[in-house]
N, C-alpha and C positions, 0 to 999 in steps of 0.2 A: 239509576238515579244520578242528576247534575249537581246536586248539592249534600252538604252533611251538616247540618246545624250543630249537631250534638259536637263537632269537631272545632267548629268556630266557636263555640261556647266555652268549651275546653281550654281553648288557646286563650282567649280573652281573659277570661278567668284567672287563668295561671300567671299572665303579666300583671293583673291587678295584685295577684298575692305576691310577686318577686319581678320588679321592673327591669331585673337585669336579665330576664328572659327574652326580652325584647331584641337583643343582640342577636337570637336565634330565627327571629321572626322579620327581621330588617329585609330581607329578600321579598316578602310581599307587599302586595300593593292592595290599598283599599278596595279596589275594584274586583280583587280576588274573592271577598267575601260574597255571598249571596244575599243574605238579609241586609235590609238598608240600613236597620239598627246598628248592625255589625260593622257596615262600611263607615259609618259617622264614628263609631267608638274607636276603630283601629287608626283612621286619620288622625284624630286628635291624640291618640298614644302615640303615634309615631312623630308628631310634631312636638310632643312633651319630650321625647326622647332626644329628638336633634336639638333640643333648646337646653338640654342638661336637666331637665326637671324630673322629679322622682314621680313615677306613677303609683299612685296608691288610690284607695276608694275615695277618700276625701278630696284629693288633689285633683284626680280625675273629673268628679264631678262638678268642681268649681272652674276647671279650665274649659268644660264643654258648655257654660253659661246656658244661654238661650237654647241650645241644643240639648240640653238634657231632659226635657219635655219630650222631645221627639225621640228619643231613644228609650223610654219608659220609665223615667224618673230614676232616682236613688235607689228605689225599689228593685229595679232591674239590673244596675249595677252589684247590689248586692246578692241578687239571685247568681250572676254570673261568679261573684267571689266566691259563693259555697258552693257551688257547681263543679269547681275545679277541685281535680284530685292529683293530678300530675306535676311532676316537677321538672320533665323533659318533654317540652313542645315539639321537638323537631319532627317526630310522626305525624303531628297534627298540621304542621306547616305543610309537608309535602300533601296530605290530605287534601287541604283547601287549595293549594296550587293546581294538583291534579283536576280537581273538581273545577277549578276556573278554566282551564285549557279545555276541559270536557265542553262546558258551555259555549265558550269562545268557537270551538270547533264545530258544535251543533249550529251555532247561528250562523256560521260562515257556510256550511254547507247547506242551511236552509236559503240562504241566498243564490246559491250556485244551482239549487233546484228549480228557483224562481226564473233562474237565467234559462234554464233548459225550458221551463214551460212557455218562456217568453219568445222561445226559439231564436237566441241570441246565436252567433258564430261560434261552431264549434271550438276553434282555437282559442276564444275568448275564454270559454267555459273551462276549457283543460287548463289553460293559463291560471285561471282563477283556483282552481281545486289543487294545482302544484304550488302556488304561491302560499296557500292556506297549510299544507303539508309541510312546505319548506321552512315556515315561519314558526315551526313548533319546536321548541328546545326542551328536551327532557332531562338535560343535564343539571345536576346541582350547582348552585353558585359557588364559583371559586371562592377558598378562603383568603388567598393573599399572604398566608403564612410564611413568613422568613424563613424559617427552619426548613419547612419542606422545600420551598425554594431553592435554597443553599445546597441542601442534599441533592436534589436532581443536578443542579451545576456540578457538584463534585463527581458525581457519578458519570455523567456526560464527560466531564473533562478526563477522568481515569478509564474510560471506554477510548477515548481518542488516544491517550497516552499507551494503553495496551496494544492498540493497532499499529503501533510503530509510525505515526505521523501519515498513515493512508489518508486518501481523499474522505473526510467524514459525509459528504453528500452522495447524490446519484450522478456518476460519472457520465460524460458527453462522449462523443466520437473524437473530440478535438483536446488533445493533453494539455497543451498551454492554457487552455480555457479553465480546465479541470483544476491547475495548479493556481491560477488567479484568483477563482471564485470558491475553490473548496468543494466543488460539484454543487448540484442543486439540491438544498436542504429543504426539510418540512416546514410548512407554515409560511415559506418563502412565496411572493408575489413579483415574478418577474415578467418585466416587458422588454419586448424585442420590436425595435421599431426601425422603419426606413421608409425612403420615397419608393415609388413603384420600381419595380424591375431591377430590385437589388438582391433578391434571393432569399427574401423571407419565408416564402411557403417552401422553398426548398430546403432551408435551415430547419423549419418544424418538422417536415418530414422525416428528414435525416436522423433529427433528435429522436423523434418518435420511434423509428425502427432500430435505432442503436439500442436506446434503453431499454427496450422490450426484447430484443434480440441477445443481445450482448449482455446486458446487466440483468436481465431477466427481472424486471420491475415492471408493474402494471401501468400501463400508459392509455389513457381515452384522449385519442385525437378528435376535436371537433373541428371538422375542414367547413366552414361557411362559404367558402369562395370557390370551391369545385367539387365535384361528387367522388363518390368511394371509388369509382372505376379510375377516374384520371390520377387520384391519390396513389391506388395501387400501382398503376402503370409507372409513375415517378418512381415509387419504391422498388420495383423489380428493374428498371432501368439502372438505379443506382447499384443494387446489390450483384446483378448480373452483368454490370459494366457493358451495357447495350446503349448504342445511340437512340435518345428518345425519338428521333423521327423515324425511326426504323420500326419501334414500338408502336408508334401512332397509326403507320400505314400497313403494318403487318408483314414488312419485308423482311422476313427472317431465313438465314441457312438453317439446316438440320441441326448444326452445332449450336446454334444460337437458340434454338428450340429447346435444346438440353438444358442450356444456362437457362432460360425461362423458367422450365421445370425446377431447376433447383432452388432457384430464388423465391419460387412459390412455396416450395417444402420450407423454407427457411422462415417464410412469413407466415405460415400457418402454426402461429402461435398463440396461447391462450393470453399471453401478457399483454397483447396489444387489442384495442377496439377502434373502430373509426365510425363517426356519425358525420352525416352530411345533411341530415333533415332536422336537426336539433338546433333551431335558430334563436330561441328566445331565451332571457337570462334564466327564467323559471326552469325552463326544460333541461338547460345546462345543470343548474344547480340540483335538481332532482335526481337526474341520470348519476351525477357525481356522488350524492349522497346515498343512492342505492348500493352502486358499486362499492363503496367505501364501506359500508355495513356488512357487503359481502367480502370483505378484505380483499378486494379486486382493483383497488385503486392506490396508485403512488403519486402520479404526476397525471395532471390536465393539461394539455395545449390546446390553445383556441386560434383560429385562424379564420378571420382577425377580429378584433374587438370591434371594430367600427361596423360590423354587419350584425351585431347581436341585436336583436329586437325585444320587444315586449316592457319596455321602460319609458316611461312618460315623464316630460320635464318641460321647462319654459322654451328651450332650446336644445339642440343637439349636444353642446358643450355640457350643459347640465346633465343630458342623460347619459353621456360618456362617463361623466363623473360618479352618476349614481351606478352605473357598470362596474367602474375598476374598483369602487370601494367594496361593492357586494362581492367581487372576485376575491379583493384581498381578504374579506372576511372569511368567506368559503375555505381558503387555504388554511387559515387558523382554526376554524370550527371543525374542519374534516382532517387537519394534521396531514394536508397533502402540499405537493408543490403546484403551483398554477403559473403556466406560461402563457401570457397574451401577446398576440402579435398586433401591432398597431402602425397605422400608416402617418407619416409626416406629413405636414402641411407644406407648402411650396416656397417657406422660408429659406432652405437651404440652396435653393435654385438662384436668390438673388445676392449671394454671396460670391467672393472670388473663390475661396475655399468652400466647396460645396460639402463638406464633412457636417455631418448632424451634431447638434448641441442639444443641452438638457433644455435651453430656452424654446427649441423648437416645439416643444411638447407641451408648453404651457397655453397653447390654444386649442388644446385637445383636453380641456376639463382638469380634473386634478390626477391626472395619470403619473405626472413627474412626482407628486408628493406620496401617492399611494403605493408605487414600485418600491420594493426592497432593494431590487436590482433594475438597472435600465441599460440595456445592451442597443447599439445602433450598428446597422450593416452598412457599408460603404464600397462602392467600386468606381475607382476612378475612371476607369477605361469607359464608363457609361457617359461621363461628360467631357472626357478627352481621348479623341480617337487615336491621338499619337502618344499615350501615356505608356510609360514602360510596364507598367501593371496590369496588361491586358487580362490575364488569368488570375488576378488577386482580387479577394473580397477581405475586408478589414472588418472585424469584430471589434467595435469600441465600448468596453465597459464603462458607462460615463458616470454611472452610480452603483454603488454597493457599500449598502450598510454594515455590512461585517468582513471588509477586506479593502484591497487596494483598486486603484483604476489602473487602465492600461489599454493599449492596442495589441489584437492579434492579427497577425497577418494570415490568412488561409487561401488554398488553393480553389479557384473557382472552375468548376468543369460542367458547364451547363448541358453539354452534349448526354452528360451520364445523370444529370440532374443531383450534382453532388458539390458538397463545400467540404472539404477536409483539411486536416493538417498539411502545413507546408514544413516540412522537416529542413532544419539546417538553416532556416531563415529567422 
């Protein structure tokens, strides 16, 4: 059954008897009601509540005006009044909301069935179904109660105190970055941006393997730019300290084969998942939601944001804005960390100092505003052949909502597909 008229009548009647109960129904929308007359009644009730007016039988009838006849007149309002027996409408709010979701889901699936019958492209049908599933929120509306918020704040603070000042978030393989950021925390949306050839993918792959292997936290790496095989090759090169060109050509000695086997065993962990064919935003969201339900996701890393498909906008900047906003909301909803790599425009190339700045992101939709943290990668040797920093990559923390800004100099080892700490610098 896609509706429950009794529940709708019980709720509306209870509010007529006690207008204060409207507070418990404020999360409902008039469209959540099945019966047209109930939609009209609830819409007007909500307006009265927002205007500070008392909802009673006579005041509601007066407020309805010409619509009173459409809902069955004062007779039907009296019937609702006499029908209501409950003083607690919360169960009825849930019933009405659940039935509304079922109707919307049914309607959307009917459209998907029609798309199948019309022989639409398979990827369009799958994206449509995933969007339907992803758009359903089964959680209750948050209360916003300050007491609960403060209790949670003090509980978190006490836990940090008891931990003796340990890094609160997920630690990376770069200690100075951990101290600067406090690690990657739940619900954070982090942007790592750079011009091409600065080491974005290397950084993402290093992060993924370290967090999964050393920190034993669940990682989903969405590599839209390269295959699973190419990603694993880079990981093995890093862990085994084998030159990537040897890995590419297969020119390995017996001892090096042993190191490859060791690296493969290390990488064979349930904490790491790699996806290279999940390219649409809905696919990424659905995959992350599924993993989170299974308690197998702490951090999602996406390489890179500009390659995500499946979002329509007037231009690419608008599409990127929608993507970044959705990823930010995904981090909050699923209570995970989301790291998205982004490619900068040519703006840094036009300056004498080629180091990226936050303004370089402003041509890429709302990435700058959406990101809780924004980091840039910069290699001076890429621009200056005589640079004294030939093997240095800078991690520039340009934005951090909950911490300081700064630049961390790291070791750049492209032969091993590695960015690591530069100790003593």
